[in-house]
Biotite code that builds the C-alpha atoms (Angstrom):
import biotite.structure as struc

atoms = struc.array([
    struc.Atom([18.478, 14.200, -1.302], chain_id="A", res_id=1, res_name="MET", atom_name="CA", element="C"),
    struc.Atom([15.258, 12.001, -0.683], chain_id="A", res_id=2, res_name="SER", atom_name="CA", element="C"),
    struc.Atom([14.212, 11.448, 2.928], chain_id="A", res_id=3, res_name="PRO", atom_name="CA", element="C"),
    struc.Atom([14.428, 7.451, 1.868], chain_id="A", res_id=4, res_name="ASN", atom_name="CA", element="C"),
    struc.Atom([18.852, 7.552, 1.021], chain_id="A", res_id=5, res_name="GLN", atom_name="CA", element="C"),
    struc.Atom([21.543, 7.089, 3.578], chain_id="A", res_id=6, res_name="HIS", atom_name="CA", element="C"),
    struc.Atom([23.050, 10.519, 3.854], chain_id="A", res_id=7, res_name="SER", atom_name="CA", element="C"),
    struc.Atom([26.388, 9.102, 2.837], chain_id="A", res_id=8, res_name="ASP", atom_name="CA", element="C"),
    struc.Atom([24.944, 8.048, -1.202], chain_id="A", res_id=9, res_name="GLY", atom_name="CA", element="C"),
    struc.Atom([24.376, 4.780, -0.305], chain_id="A", res_id=10, res_name="GLY", atom_name="CA", element="C"),
    struc.Atom([21.031, 1.922, -1.450], chain_id="A", res_id=11, res_name="ASN", atom_name="CA", element="C"),
    struc.Atom([17.644, 3.938, -0.100], chain_id="A", res_id=12, res_name="PRO", atom_name="CA", element="C"),
    struc.Atom([16.192, 2.040, 3.178], chain_id="A", res_id=13, res_name="VAL", atom_name="CA", element="C"),
    struc.Atom([12.240, 1.656, 2.803], chain_id="A", res_id=14, res_name="SER", atom_name="CA", element="C"),
    struc.Atom([10.495, 2.658, 5.826], chain_id="A", res_id=15, res_name="THR", atom_name="CA", element="C"),
    struc.Atom([8.253, -0.525, 7.427], chain_id="A", res_id=16, res_name="ILE", atom_name="CA", element="C"),
    struc.Atom([6.371, 1.050, 9.838], chain_id="A", res_id=17, res_name="LEU", atom_name="CA", element="C"),
    struc.Atom([5.833, -2.027, 13.051], chain_id="A", res_id=18, res_name="LYS", atom_name="CA", element="C"),
    struc.Atom([2.391, -1.529, 13.114], chain_id="A", res_id=19, res_name="ASP", atom_name="CA", element="C"),
    struc.Atom([1.237, -2.403, 10.222], chain_id="A", res_id=20, res_name="LEU", atom_name="CA", element="C"),
    struc.Atom([0.908, -5.417, 7.843], chain_id="A", res_id=21, res_name="LYS", atom_name="CA", element="C"),
    struc.Atom([1.873, -6.571, 4.678], chain_id="A", res_id=22, res_name="TYR", atom_name="CA", element="C"),
    struc.Atom([1.784, -8.525, 2.013], chain_id="A", res_id=23, res_name="THR", atom_name="CA", element="C"),
    struc.Atom([3.913, -10.119, -0.232], chain_id="A", res_id=24, res_name="LYS", atom_name="CA", element="C"),
    struc.Atom([2.430, -7.665, -3.465], chain_id="A", res_id=25, res_name="GLU", atom_name="CA", element="C"),
    struc.Atom([4.344, -4.761, -1.501], chain_id="A", res_id=26, res_name="HIS", atom_name="CA", element="C"),
    struc.Atom([0.160, -3.469, 0.157], chain_id="A", res_id=27, res_name="GLU", atom_name="CA", element="C"),
    struc.Atom([0.271, -2.465, 3.404], chain_id="A", res_id=28, res_name="TRP", atom_name="CA", element="C"),
    struc.Atom([-2.774, -2.593, 5.788], chain_id="A", res_id=29, res_name="ALA", atom_name="CA", element="C"),
    struc.Atom([-3.631, -1.433, 9.043], chain_id="A", res_id=30, res_name="ARG", atom_name="CA", element="C"),
    struc.Atom([-7.456, -2.571, 10.575], chain_id="A", res_id=31, res_name="GLN", atom_name="CA", element="C"),
    struc.Atom([-8.766, 0.737, 12.353], chain_id="A", res_id=32, res_name="ASP", atom_name="CA", element="C"),
    struc.Atom([-11.797, -0.175, 13.933], chain_id="A", res_id=33, res_name="GLY", atom_name="CA", element="C"),
    struc.Atom([-14.016, -2.505, 11.990], chain_id="A", res_id=34, res_name="SER", atom_name="CA", element="C"),
    struc.Atom([-12.087, -2.178, 8.966], chain_id="A", res_id=35, res_name="GLU", atom_name="CA", element="C"),
    struc.Atom([-8.956, -1.437, 6.843], chain_id="A", res_id=36, res_name="TRP", atom_name="CA", element="C"),
    struc.Atom([-6.667, 0.984, 5.165], chain_id="A", res_id=37, res_name="THR", atom_name="CA", element="C"),
    struc.Atom([-4.236, -0.166, 2.537], chain_id="A", res_id=38, res_name="VAL", atom_name="CA", element="C"),
    struc.Atom([-1.991, 1.280, 0.685], chain_id="A", res_id=39, res_name="GLY", atom_name="CA", element="C"),
    struc.Atom([1.687, 0.784, -1.380], chain_id="A", res_id=40, res_name="LEU", atom_name="CA", element="C"),
    struc.Atom([4.746, 0.206, 0.271], chain_id="A", res_id=41, res_name="THR", atom_name="CA", element="C"),
    struc.Atom([7.354, 2.860, 1.012], chain_id="A", res_id=42, res_name="ASP", atom_name="CA", element="C"),
    struc.Atom([9.653, 0.608, -0.679], chain_id="A", res_id=43, res_name="TYR", atom_name="CA", element="C"),
    struc.Atom([6.777, -0.214, -3.511], chain_id="A", res_id=44, res_name="ALA", atom_name="CA", element="C"),
    struc.Atom([7.213, 3.098, -4.278], chain_id="A", res_id=45, res_name="GLN", atom_name="CA", element="C"),
    struc.Atom([10.322, 3.500, -4.625], chain_id="A", res_id=46, res_name="GLY", atom_name="CA", element="C"),
    struc.Atom([10.705, 1.256, -6.763], chain_id="A", res_id=47, res_name="GLU", atom_name="CA", element="C"),
    struc.Atom([8.077, 2.404, -9.128], chain_id="A", res_id=48, res_name="LEU", atom_name="CA", element="C"),
    struc.Atom([9.197, 5.513, -8.888], chain_id="A", res_id=49, res_name="GLY", atom_name="CA", element="C"),
    struc.Atom([7.137, 8.775, -10.018], chain_id="A", res_id=50, res_name="ASP", atom_name="CA", element="C"),
    struc.Atom([3.150, 7.758, -9.466], chain_id="A", res_id=51, res_name="VAL", atom_name="CA", element="C"),
    struc.Atom([1.214, 9.879, -12.523], chain_id="A", res_id=52, res_name="VAL", atom_name="CA", element="C"),
    struc.Atom([-1.985, 7.765, -12.212], chain_id="A", res_id=53, res_name="PHE", atom_name="CA", element="C"),
    struc.Atom([-3.958, 5.367, -9.515], chain_id="A", res_id=54, res_name="VAL", atom_name="CA", element="C"),
    struc.Atom([-6.699, 3.724, -10.409], chain_id="A", res_id=55, res_name="GLU", atom_name="CA", element="C"),
    struc.Atom([-9.181, 2.679, -7.921], chain_id="A", res_id=56, res_name="LEU", atom_name="CA", element="C"),
    struc.Atom([-12.523, 1.191, -7.029], chain_id="A", res_id=57, res_name="PRO", atom_name="CA", element="C"),
    struc.Atom([-16.157, 2.964, -6.442], chain_id="A", res_id=58, res_name="GLU", atom_name="CA", element="C"),
    struc.Atom([-17.040, 3.056, -3.441], chain_id="A", res_id=59, res_name="VAL", atom_name="CA", element="C"),
    struc.Atom([-19.507, -0.322, -2.347], chain_id="A", res_id=60, res_name="GLY", atom_name="CA", element="C"),
    struc.Atom([-17.014, -2.345, -4.877], chain_id="A", res_id=61, res_name="ALA", atom_name="CA", element="C"),
    struc.Atom([-16.209, -5.948, -3.201], chain_id="A", res_id=62, res_name="THR", atom_name="CA", element="C"),
    struc.Atom([-12.749, -6.918, -2.871], chain_id="A", res_id=63, res_name="VAL", atom_name="CA", element="C"),
    struc.Atom([-11.328, -10.416, -3.065], chain_id="A", res_id=64, res_name="GLU", atom_name="CA", element="C"),
    struc.Atom([-7.726, -11.117, -0.674], chain_id="A", res_id=65, res_name="THR", atom_name="CA", element="C"),
    struc.Atom([-5.180, -11.671, -3.124], chain_id="A", res_id=66, res_name="GLY", atom_name="CA", element="C"),
    struc.Atom([-7.338, -10.477, -6.887], chain_id="A", res_id=67, res_name="LYS", atom_name="CA", element="C"),
    struc.Atom([-6.544, -7.380, -8.505], chain_id="A", res_id=68, res_name="SER", atom_name="CA", element="C"),
    struc.Atom([-8.853, -4.055, -7.159], chain_id="A", res_id=69, res_name="PHE", atom_name="CA", element="C"),
    struc.Atom([-7.011, -1.176, -8.691], chain_id="A", res_id=70, res_name="GLY", atom_name="CA", element="C"),
    struc.Atom([-3.465, -0.099, -10.649], chain_id="A", res_id=71, res_name="THR", atom_name="CA", element="C"),
    struc.Atom([-0.802, 2.322, -9.506], chain_id="A", res_id=72, res_name="VAL", atom_name="CA", element="C"),
    struc.Atom([1.019, 3.755, -13.095], chain_id="A", res_id=73, res_name="GLU", atom_name="CA", element="C"),
    struc.Atom([3.920, 5.306, -12.437], chain_id="A", res_id=74, res_name="ALA", atom_name="CA", element="C"),
    struc.Atom([6.516, 7.181, -15.629], chain_id="A", res_id=75, res_name="VAL", atom_name="CA", element="C"),
    struc.Atom([7.604, 3.645, -16.775], chain_id="A", res_id=76, res_name="LYS", atom_name="CA", element="C"),
    struc.Atom([4.925, 0.746, -15.736], chain_id="A", res_id=77, res_name="THR", atom_name="CA", element="C"),
    struc.Atom([2.192, -0.234, -14.184], chain_id="A", res_id=78, res_name="VAL", atom_name="CA", element="C"),
    struc.Atom([1.766, -1.691, -11.122], chain_id="A", res_id=79, res_name="SER", atom_name="CA", element="C"),
    struc.Atom([-1.568, -3.414, -10.386], chain_id="A", res_id=80, res_name="ASP", atom_name="CA", element="C"),
    struc.Atom([-2.739, -3.349, -6.291], chain_id="A", res_id=81, res_name="MET", atom_name="CA", element="C"),
    struc.Atom([-3.552, -6.241, -4.562], chain_id="A", res_id=82, res_name="TYR", atom_name="CA", element="C"),
    struc.Atom([-6.165, -6.754, -1.627], chain_id="A", res_id=83, res_name="ALA", atom_name="CA", element="C"),
    struc.Atom([-5.030, -7.642, 1.364], chain_id="A", res_id=84, res_name="PRO", atom_name="CA", element="C"),
    struc.Atom([-8.484, -8.975, 2.862], chain_id="A", res_id=85, res_name="VAL", atom_name="CA", element="C"),
    struc.Atom([-12.244, -9.656, 1.511], chain_id="A", res_id=86, res_name="SER", atom_name="CA", element="C"),
    struc.Atom([-14.862, -7.729, 2.208], chain_id="A", res_id=87, res_name="GLY", atom_name="CA", element="C"),
    struc.Atom([-16.253, -4.178, 0.539], chain_id="A", res_id=88, res_name="THR", atom_name="CA", element="C"),
    struc.Atom([-15.217, -0.975, -0.730], chain_id="A", res_id=89, res_name="VAL", atom_name="CA", element="C"),
    struc.Atom([-16.160, 2.063, 2.134], chain_id="A", res_id=90, res_name="THR", atom_name="CA", element="C"),
    struc.Atom([-13.651, 4.665, 1.024], chain_id="A", res_id=91, res_name="ALA", atom_name="CA", element="C"),
    struc.Atom([-11.556, 5.479, -1.806], chain_id="A", res_id=92, res_name="VAL", atom_name="CA", element="C"),
    struc.Atom([-8.708, 7.962, -1.187], chain_id="A", res_id=93, res_name="ASN", atom_name="CA", element="C"),
    struc.Atom([-10.311, 11.105, -3.573], chain_id="A", res_id=94, res_name="GLU", atom_name="CA", element="C"),
    struc.Atom([-7.039, 13.265, -3.707], chain_id="A", res_id=95, res_name="GLN", atom_name="CA", element="C"),
    struc.Atom([-5.018, 10.652, -5.576], chain_id="A", res_id=96, res_name="LEU", atom_name="CA", element="C"),
    struc.Atom([-7.194, 11.379, -8.882], chain_id="A", res_id=97, res_name="LYS", atom_name="CA", element="C"),
    struc.Atom([-5.362, 14.784, -8.811], chain_id="A", res_id=98, res_name="THR", atom_name="CA", element="C"),
    struc.Atom([-2.525, 14.954, -6.560], chain_id="A", res_id=99, res_name="ASP", atom_name="CA", element="C"),
    struc.Atom([-1.706, 10.729, -7.116], chain_id="A", res_id=100, res_name="PRO", atom_name="CA", element="C"),
    struc.Atom([2.010, 12.212, -6.526], chain_id="A", res_id=101, res_name="GLY", atom_name="CA", element="C"),
    struc.Atom([1.275, 11.648, -2.722], chain_id="A", res_id=102, res_name="VAL", atom_name="CA", element="C"),
    struc.Atom([2.051, 8.169, -3.045], chain_id="A", res_id=103, res_name="VAL", atom_name="CA", element="C"),
    struc.Atom([5.337, 9.455, -3.761], chain_id="A", res_id=104, res_name="ASN", atom_name="CA", element="C"),
    struc.Atom([5.420, 11.515, -0.518], chain_id="A", res_id=105, res_name="ARG", atom_name="CA", element="C"),
    struc.Atom([3.350, 9.804, 2.019], chain_id="A", res_id=106, res_name="ASP", atom_name="CA", element="C"),
    struc.Atom([2.536, 6.571, 1.062], chain_id="A", res_id=107, res_name="ALA", atom_name="CA", element="C"),
    struc.Atom([1.625, 5.513, 4.613], chain_id="A", res_id=108, res_name="TYR", atom_name="CA", element="C"),
    struc.Atom([-0.109, 8.945, 5.644], chain_id="A", res_id=109, res_name="GLY", atom_name="CA", element="C"),
    struc.Atom([-2.549, 10.798, 2.744], chain_id="A", res_id=110, res_name="GLU", atom_name="CA", element="C"),
    struc.Atom([-0.973, 8.198, 0.443], chain_id="A", res_id=111, res_name="GLY", atom_name="CA", element="C"),
    struc.Atom([-3.546, 5.646, 1.524], chain_id="A", res_id=112, res_name="TRP", atom_name="CA", element="C"),
    struc.Atom([-5.367, 4.152, -1.222], chain_id="A", res_id=113, res_name="PHE", atom_name="CA", element="C"),
    struc.Atom([-8.708, 2.148, -0.057], chain_id="A", res_id=114, res_name="VAL", atom_name="CA", element="C"),
    struc.Atom([-10.631, 1.202, 3.267], chain_id="A", res_id=115, res_name="ARG", atom_name="CA", element="C"),
    struc.Atom([-12.393, -2.223, 3.401], chain_id="A", res_id=116, res_name="ILE", atom_name="CA", element="C"),
    struc.Atom([-14.947, -3.129, 5.842], chain_id="A", res_id=117, res_name="ARG", atom_name="CA", element="C"),
    struc.Atom([-13.761, -7.299, 5.538], chain_id="A", res_id=118, res_name="PRO", atom_name="CA", element="C"),
    struc.Atom([-17.054, -8.959, 4.196], chain_id="A", res_id=119, res_name="SER", atom_name="CA", element="C"),
    struc.Atom([-16.116, -12.036, 7.515], chain_id="A", res_id=120, res_name="GLY", atom_name="CA", element="C"),
    struc.Atom([-13.924, -12.542, 10.501], chain_id="A", res_id=121, res_name="PRO", atom_name="CA", element="C"),
    struc.Atom([-10.266, -13.751, 10.740], chain_id="A", res_id=122, res_name="GLY", atom_name="CA", element="C"),
    struc.Atom([-9.542, -11.001, 8.371], chain_id="A", res_id=123, res_name="ALA", atom_name="CA", element="C"),
    struc.Atom([-5.626, -9.909, 8.255], chain_id="A", res_id=124, res_name="GLY", atom_name="CA", element="C"),
    struc.Atom([-4.973, -13.197, 9.777], chain_id="A", res_id=125, res_name="LYS", atom_name="CA", element="C"),
    struc.Atom([-2.545, -14.740, 6.863], chain_id="A", res_id=126, res_name="ASP", atom_name="CA", element="C"),
    struc.Atom([-0.589, -10.791, 6.563], chain_id="A", res_id=127, res_name="LEU", atom_name="CA", element="C"),
    struc.Atom([3.049, -10.791, 6.439], chain_id="A", res_id=128, res_name="LEU", atom_name="CA", element="C"),
    struc.Atom([3.881, -8.650, 9.753], chain_id="A", res_id=129, res_name="ASP", atom_name="CA", element="C"),
    struc.Atom([6.719, -5.868, 9.261], chain_id="A", res_id=130, res_name="ALA", atom_name="CA", element="C"),
    struc.Atom([9.579, -8.490, 10.244], chain_id="A", res_id=131, res_name="ALA", atom_name="CA", element="C"),
    struc.Atom([8.151, -11.153, 7.391], chain_id="A", res_id=132, res_name="ALA", atom_name="CA", element="C"),
    struc.Atom([7.919, -8.021, 4.699], chain_id="A", res_id=133, res_name="TYR", atom_name="CA", element="C"),
    struc.Atom([11.222, -6.756, 5.702], chain_id="A", res_id=134, res_name="GLY", atom_name="CA", element="C"),
    struc.Atom([12.682, -10.220, 5.191], chain_id="A", res_id=135, res_name="ALA", atom_name="CA", element="C"),
    struc.Atom([10.975, -10.652, 1.778], chain_id="A", res_id=136, res_name="ILE", atom_name="CA", element="C"),
    struc.Atom([12.738, -6.740, 0.569], chain_id="A", res_id=137, res_name="ILE", atom_name="CA", element="C"),
    struc.Atom([15.623, -7.561, 2.360], chain_id="A", res_id=138, res_name="GLY", atom_name="CA", element="C"),
    struc.Atom([15.808, -4.843, 5.626], chain_id="A", res_id=139, res_name="GLN", atom_name="CA", element="C"),
    struc.Atom([14.682, -4.357, 9.061], chain_id="A", res_id=140, res_name="GLN", atom_name="CA", element="C"),
    struc.Atom([11.902, -2.622, 10.267], chain_id="A", res_id=141, res_name="PRO", atom_name="CA", element="C"),
])
């Protein structure tokens, strides 16, 4: 049984962490000091299925809120990833190059994608809280 599935065999339940911020495009973002760590939500990885490849920007790349910064390839589809904040990429998760399936196993932990240093004040102010994101996917955090 998948850790995201009810023991009664019902519909999968996605984890929504209350201490994270979210985008409507299913990215999560966590402010860590002056940077934001970004990844794919548990809901999105479940919808995509087995992740087989992740394309990420280089450290030093500039990203813009709402614009694509990389892609996630699953067995049946490819999906763009969208930056939740504008700024400079300060780190990329190198583990995803050799083990992209970590996104499926640990979306909110070892499956993070990039760290971004915001280019200006107010970064993240337009992101969704857990309750608002839960409303989009039809679940409560």
